[in-house]
C-alpha positions in Angstrom: 185.7 -4.1 -8.0 184.0 -1.0 -9.1 180.7 -1.6 -7.6 179.1 1.8 -8.6 179.7 0.4 -12.2 178.2 -2.8 -11.5 175.2 -1.3 -10.2 174.9 0.9 -13.1 174.6 -1.9 -15.4 171.8 -3.6 -13.0 169.9 -0.4 -13.0 170.3 -0.2 -17.0 168.4 -3.7 -17.0 166.3 -2.5 -14.4 165.1 0.7 -16.3 163.7 -1.4 -19.4 161.9 -4.0 -16.7 160.5 -0.9 -14.7 159.4 1.0 -17.6 157.4 -1.9 -19.4 155.9 -3.1 -15.9 152.4 -2.6 -14.9 153.6 -1.6 -11.3 154.9 1.7 -12.8 152.2 2.0 -15.2 153.8 4.5 -17.6 150.9 4.7 -19.9 148.2 5.5 -17.3 150.8 8.1 -15.9 151.4 9.8 -19.1 147.4 9.7 -19.7 146.6 11.2 -16.3 149.0 11.6 -13.9 148.3 10.9 -10.3 149.4 13.7 -7.6 152.5 13.1 -5.6 151.9 11.6 -1.9 150.5 13.6 0.5 153.6 13.0 2.8 155.7 14.3 -0.1 154.1 17.2 -1.1 153.5 18.0 2.7 157.4 17.4 3.4 158.7 19.8 0.9 155.9 22.2 0.9 154.8 24.6 -2.0 157.4 24.3 -4.9 155.6 26.9 -7.3 158.3 29.2 -8.8 160.8 27.2 -7.1 163.6 25.2 -8.5 164.1 21.5 -7.5 167.0 19.0 -7.8 165.9 15.5 -7.8 168.6 13.1 -6.9 168.5 9.5 -8.1 165.1 10.2 -10.2 165.4 7.1 -12.3 163.0 7.9 -15.0 161.5 10.7 -13.6 158.1 10.2 -12.7 158.0 12.1 -9.4 160.6 14.6 -11.1 157.5 15.6 -13.2 155.1 15.6 -10.8 156.8 18.2 -8.8 157.1 20.2 -12.4 153.3 19.8 -12.6 153.2 21.6 -9.3 154.9 24.4 -10.5 158.8 23.7 -9.8 161.5 23.9 -12.3 163.0 20.8 -12.0 166.3 19.1 -12.7 166.9 15.1 -12.4 169.7 13.2 -12.1 170.2 9.3 -12.4 173.3 7.5 -13.1 171.4 5.3 -15.3 171.5 6.3 -19.3 168.5 4.2 -20.1 166.5 5.7 -17.0 167.3 9.4 -18.3 166.5 8.4 -21.9 163.2 7.3 -20.5 162.8 10.5 -18.4 163.6 12.8 -21.5 161.1 10.6 -23.5 158.4 11.2 -20.8 158.7 14.9 -20.6 158.7 15.6 -24.3 155.7 13.1 -24.6 153.9 15.0 -21.8 155.3 18.7 -22.7 156.5 19.1 -19.2 159.7 21.2 -19.1 162.4 19.5 -17.3 166.2 19.0 -17.5 167.5 15.5 -16.9 171.2 14.6 -16.5 172.8 11.5 -16.5 176.0 11.1 -14.3 176.8 9.2 -11.3 175.8 11.3 -8.0 179.3 11.7 -6.8 180.2 13.3 -10.2 177.6 15.4 -10.2 179.7 18.5 -9.0 181.6 18.3 -12.3 178.5 18.6 -14.6 176.0 20.9 -12.6 177.1 24.2 -11.4 174.1 25.8 -9.9 171.8 25.8 -6.3 168.7 25.0 -5.9 165.5 26.1 -3.5 164.9 22.4 -2.8 166.8 19.1 -3.0 164.7 16.1 -2.8 165.4 12.3 -3.1 163.4 9.1 -2.1 162.5 5.4 -1.9 165.4 3.0 -2.3 168.0 5.5 -2.9 170.5 5.4 -0.1 171.4 1.7 -0.2 173.4 2.4 -3.8 175.8 4.9 -1.9 179.1 3.8 -0.4 179.7 7.2 0.9 177.4 9.2 2.8 179.7 11.5 4.1 180.2 12.6 0.3 176.5 12.5 -0.3 175.7 15.0 2.6 178.7 17.5 1.2 176.9 16.9 -2.5 173.0 17.9 -0.7 174.8 20.9 1.1 176.6 22.0 -2.1 173.6 22.2 -4.4 171.1 23.7 -1.9 170.9 27.7 -1.8 171.2 29.2 1.6 167.9 28.6 3.1 166.8 26.0 1.0 165.0 22.5 1.8 166.4 19.0 1.9 163.8 16.5 1.8 164.2 12.8 1.8 161.7 9.7 2.3 163.4 6.1 2.4 163.4 2.7 3.6 164.0 2.6 7.2 167.3 1.2 8.1 165.6 -1.2 10.7 163.9 -2.4 7.7 166.7 -3.5 5.9 168.3 -5.9 8.5 165.4 -8.5 7.5 165.4 -11.4 5.3 163.5 -10.4 2.4 163.3 -14.3 1.5 161.1 -15.4 4.5 157.6 -15.9 3.9 156.2 -16.2 7.2 158.3 -14.5 9.9 160.8 -11.2 10.5 164.3 -12.9 10.7 167.5 -10.9 11.1 170.0 -11.5 8.4 172.0 -8.4 7.5 173.9 -5.9 9.5 172.4 -2.7 11.0 175.8 -0.7 10.7 177.7 -0.1 7.8 180.4 -2.1 6.4 183.3 -1.0 4.1 182.2 -3.8 1.5 178.6 -4.2 -0.2 176.1 -6.9 0.2 176.1 -9.0 -2.9 173.2 -10.0 -4.5 173.8 -12.7 -7.2 171.6 -12.2 -10.5 168.1 -14.0 -10.0 164.7 -13.9 -11.6 162.5 -10.6 -10.7 163.1 -7.0 -9.3 160.7 -5.0 -7.2 158.6 -3.9 -9.9 158.2 -7.2 -12.0 158.6 -10.6 -10.3 159.1 -12.6 -13.2 161.4 -10.4 -15.3 165.0 -12.0 -16.1 167.9 -10.0 -14.5 171.4 -11.1 -15.3 173.5 -8.3 -13.5 174.6 -8.6 -9.9 173.7 -6.1 -7.4 175.9 -4.4 -4.9 174.2 -2.7 -1.6 175.4 -1.0 1.5 173.9 -0.7 4.9 173.4 2.6 6.6 172.3 3.5 10.1 170.1 6.1 11.1 173.3 8.1 12.4 175.1 7.4 9.1 172.3 9.5 7.2 171.5 12.2 9.5 175.3 13.1 10.6 176.5 13.8 7.3 173.8 16.0 6.6 174.6 18.2 9.9 178.2 18.2 9.0 177.0 19.7 5.7 175.7 23.0 7.4 171.9 21.8 7.3 169.9 22.2 10.3 167.3 19.3 11.1 164.0 20.3 11.2 162.5 16.9 12.0 163.0 12.8 11.8 159.8 11.0 11.2 159.2 7.4 11.2 156.2 5.3 9.6 155.2 1.8 9.8 155.0 1.8 5.9 157.1 1.4 3.0 156.3 2.1 -0.9 157.1 -1.6 -1.8 156.6 -4.9 -1.2 160.2 -5.0 0.7 159.1 -8.4 2.7 157.2 -10.8 0.9 154.5 -11.2 3.7 153.7 -7.0 4.0 150.2 -6.5 3.1 149.1 -3.4 1.1 147.2 -0.4 2.3 144.4 1.7 1.2 147.0 4.5 0.1 149.1 2.1 -2.0 151.9 1.6 0.6 152.9 -1.9 2.5 153.0 -2.5 6.2 153.3 -5.7 8.4 150.2 -7.8 8.8 148.2 -7.0 11.9 149.4 -9.7 13.9 153.1 -8.2 14.0 154.0 -5.4 16.5 154.5 -2.1 14.1 158.2 -1.3 13.4 159.5 1.4 11.4 159.7 1.0 7.9 160.2 4.4 6.2 161.6 7.6 7.6 161.4 10.9 6.2 163.9 14.0 7.2 163.5 17.7 6.5 166.7 19.9 6.9 167.0 23.5 6.0 170.4 25.1 4.7 171.7 27.6 7.1 171.2 31.2 5.7 
């Protein structure tokens, strides 16, 4: 089974759904693009005059936000529709940006430069079966001394049953398995709970060790690992919104890590 091809077909559906959804508010973004979230700006640092590669960029809203901060940006995604929307956004907003449609594992075949920054965030790792290869690719595209930054849902969050309405219940493994978790087509996705989805979803669980060790093996030096009690989308039905636009557990629950950030530097 070609799981990656199956997920590409899913994201072709999701690209249309997400681009039209109120949660992404593309019209509002085009009219007045809000700033990047503060922890992303602080984590990456000043990008003015720097080159930045955004892995798994979807239709490029954050890519374009980095460009507005002065970076020379390249975004990649395996969804052809996502990249078409990204190019449309860049053209409509007159923001210089390069967007490449390819699977991340094939990126070295079509891109042959290194960057000051490699960036990725929010719901990216679960689509990748092989994080050893992912770490190699991150290292390959970073200049010596370059910065890698990721903000992502925490592996602890990903073990809980997202269909539960009132309680935390462990359903999924914490550790990586060779075969993906399989989710049959259902109504709705994270951006639009009423959207019709016809494609099956395949996702892989990864522990923190699975994420960090490939980066170390690729020659990166870990500057920090940070954990947060917030996540960027309503990953569990009973999460409550924060004033900053995130989601967290209700106050009657003990606080758990829902997201993490890693900043790493490639050896000079």
